[in-house]
C-alpha positions as CSV (number, residue, x, y, z in Angstrom):
1,M,276.9,294.9,71.5
2,K,278.7,296.4,68.5
3,F,278.2,293.3,66.2
4,D,280.4,294.6,63.4
5,N,283.4,295.3,65.8
6,V,283.1,292.0,67.6
7,F,282.7,290.1,64.4
8,R,285.8,291.8,62.9
9,V,287.9,290.9,66.0
10,V,286.8,287.3,66.3
11,S,286.8,286.6,62.5
12,G,290.2,288.2,62.2
13,F,291.6,285.9,64.9
14,L,290.1,282.9,63.2
15,E,291.2,283.9,59.7
16,E,294.8,284.5,60.8
17,R,294.9,280.9,61.9
18,G,293.1,279.5,58.9
19,A,290.3,278.2,61.1
20,P,287.0,277.8,59.3
21,Y,284.0,279.5,60.9
22,A,280.5,280.7,60.2
23,V,278.0,282.9,62.0
24,I,275.0,281.0,63.3
25,G,272.0,281.9,65.6
26,G,270.0,285.0,65.3
27,V,272.5,287.0,63.2
28,A,272.5,284.2,60.6
29,L,268.7,284.3,60.5
30,V,268.8,288.0,60.0
31,A,271.3,287.5,57.1
32,Y,268.7,285.2,55.5
33,G,266.0,287.9,55.9
34,L,264.2,287.0,59.2
35,P,263.8,290.2,61.2
36,R,265.2,289.4,64.7
37,T,266.4,291.1,67.8
38,T,269.5,289.3,69.1
39,L,271.8,290.3,71.9
40,D,274.7,287.9,71.3
41,L,276.9,286.6,68.5
42,D,277.0,282.9,67.7
43,F,279.7,281.2,65.7
44,I,280.4,277.6,64.6
45,V,284.1,276.8,64.3
46,E,286.4,273.8,63.9
47,S,286.9,272.1,67.2
48,S,290.7,272.1,66.9
49,I,290.8,275.8,67.6
50,Q,288.9,275.7,70.8
51,D,291.7,276.0,73.3
52,E,293.5,278.8,71.4
53,L,290.2,280.6,70.8
54,I,289.2,280.6,74.5
55,R,292.7,281.8,75.5
56,F,292.3,284.6,73.0
57,L,288.8,285.6,74.3
58,E,289.9,285.6,77.9
59,S,292.9,287.8,77.0
60,R,290.3,290.2,75.5
61,G,288.4,290.3,78.8
62,Y,285.7,287.7,78.2
63,E,284.7,285.4,81.0
64,T,284.1,281.8,80.0
65,L,280.8,280.9,81.5
66,H,280.6,277.4,80.2
67,R,282.8,275.1,78.3
68,S,282.3,271.6,76.9
69,R,283.7,269.6,74.0
70,G,281.0,271.0,71.7
71,Y,280.1,274.4,73.1
72,S,281.4,277.4,74.9
73,N,279.8,280.5,76.2
74,H,281.5,283.8,77.0
75,R,280.5,287.2,78.5
76,H,282.4,290.5,78.4
77,P,281.9,293.0,81.3
78,D,281.7,295.8,78.7
79,L,278.3,295.6,76.9
80,V,279.9,296.8,73.7
81,W,281.7,293.5,73.5
82,G,278.7,291.5,74.6
83,N,278.1,287.7,74.8
84,L,279.6,285.1,72.4
85,D,278.6,281.5,71.9
86,F,280.6,279.0,70.0
87,V,279.6,275.6,68.7
88,Y,282.6,273.3,67.9
89,V,282.5,270.7,65.1
90,S,285.0,268.3,63.6
91,G,285.4,265.6,61.1
92,E,282.8,264.9,58.4
93,T,280.3,267.3,60.0
94,S,282.9,270.1,59.8
95,Q,283.9,269.4,56.2
96,E,280.3,269.2,55.0
97,L,279.1,272.3,56.9
98,F,282.0,274.6,56.0
99,A,282.0,273.5,52.3
100,A,278.4,274.5,52.0
101,C,278.7,277.9,53.7
102,T,277.8,281.1,51.7
103,T,278.3,284.7,52.4
104,R,275.5,287.1,53.1
105,K,275.1,290.7,54.2
106,G,275.3,290.9,58.0
107,P,275.2,293.7,60.6
108,G,277.1,296.8,59.4
109,N,276.3,295.7,55.8
110,F,279.4,293.6,55.5
111,Q,279.6,290.0,54.3
112,I,279.5,287.2,56.8
113,P,279.8,283.5,56.3
114,V,276.7,281.5,57.2
115,P,275.8,277.8,56.9
116,K,273.2,276.8,54.4
117,P,269.6,276.9,55.7
118,E,269.4,273.1,56.1
119,H,272.4,273.2,58.4
120,L,271.0,276.0,60.5
121,A,267.7,274.0,60.8
122,A,269.7,271.0,61.9
123,M,271.3,273.0,64.7
124,K,267.9,274.3,65.7
125,V,266.5,270.7,65.9
126,I,269.4,269.6,68.1
127,A,269.1,272.6,70.3
128,M,265.3,272.0,70.6
129,K,265.9,268.4,71.6
130,N,268.5,269.3,74.2
131,D,266.4,272.1,75.6
132,P,262.6,271.7,75.0
133,S,262.0,275.2,76.4
134,R,263.4,276.6,73.1
135,E,260.8,274.8,71.0
136,L,258.5,277.7,70.2
137,Q,261.2,280.0,68.9
138,D,263.2,277.2,67.2
139,M,260.1,275.9,65.4
140,A,259.3,279.4,64.2
141,D,262.9,279.8,62.9
142,I,262.8,276.4,61.2
143,R,259.4,277.3,59.5
144,F,261.1,280.4,58.1
145,L,264.1,278.4,56.9
146,L,261.8,275.8,55.2
147,N,260.2,278.6,53.2
148,L,263.4,279.9,51.7
149,P,263.8,279.3,48.0
150,G,265.5,276.0,47.1
151,V,265.7,274.6,50.6
152,D,265.8,270.8,50.7
153,R,262.8,270.0,52.9
154,I,263.6,266.3,52.8
155,Q,267.1,266.9,54.3
156,I,265.5,269.0,57.1
157,R,262.9,266.2,57.7
158,D,265.8,263.8,58.0
159,Y,267.4,266.0,60.8
160,F,264.1,265.8,62.7
161,D,263.9,262.1,62.3
162,R,267.5,261.5,63.5
163,Q,266.7,263.3,66.7
164,G,263.4,261.4,67.2
165,L,261.4,264.5,66.5
166,G,259.7,263.5,63.2
167,D,256.3,264.3,64.7
168,R,257.4,267.9,65.2
169,F,258.3,268.2,61.6
170,D,254.8,267.0,60.7
171,D,253.4,269.7,62.9
172,L,255.3,272.3,60.8
173,K,253.8,270.9,57.6
174,E,250.3,271.1,59.1
175,A,250.6,274.7,60.3
């Protein structure tokens, strides 16, 4: 995947519509300094743009592999355009998340919007709860995020507790 080209096309579409967005997943972790190989590009966007965004992606040749209220997954037959995942948020979650985003250097050395580390950790905790097979990688990612300067460890602990995974946070502290 040519991350910079794909990012420019998707972000351009979203910006033209005034839709808030941020890069999440492996590329966001790379932007925070965690060396990572990733083969897709993940975004978090306002849920009100979902229908229009999916129509746009399909018009660009992407196949929608999965779609739900909170998530969609897309694959392009040309590997240069790769796979895209979208998480959709609304309401208070959307307002809080996008208000706290920062910009960091991404692929191609251009600036990308990313959620604050605490919000990335929250997404990892939810993903881990929904798919326990992700636990090893997600826990390693959260451990990295916890060690970034100025991160609110109490807030991250709260995300674990909300998902009934407080014991997993304790495991991180002991490691």
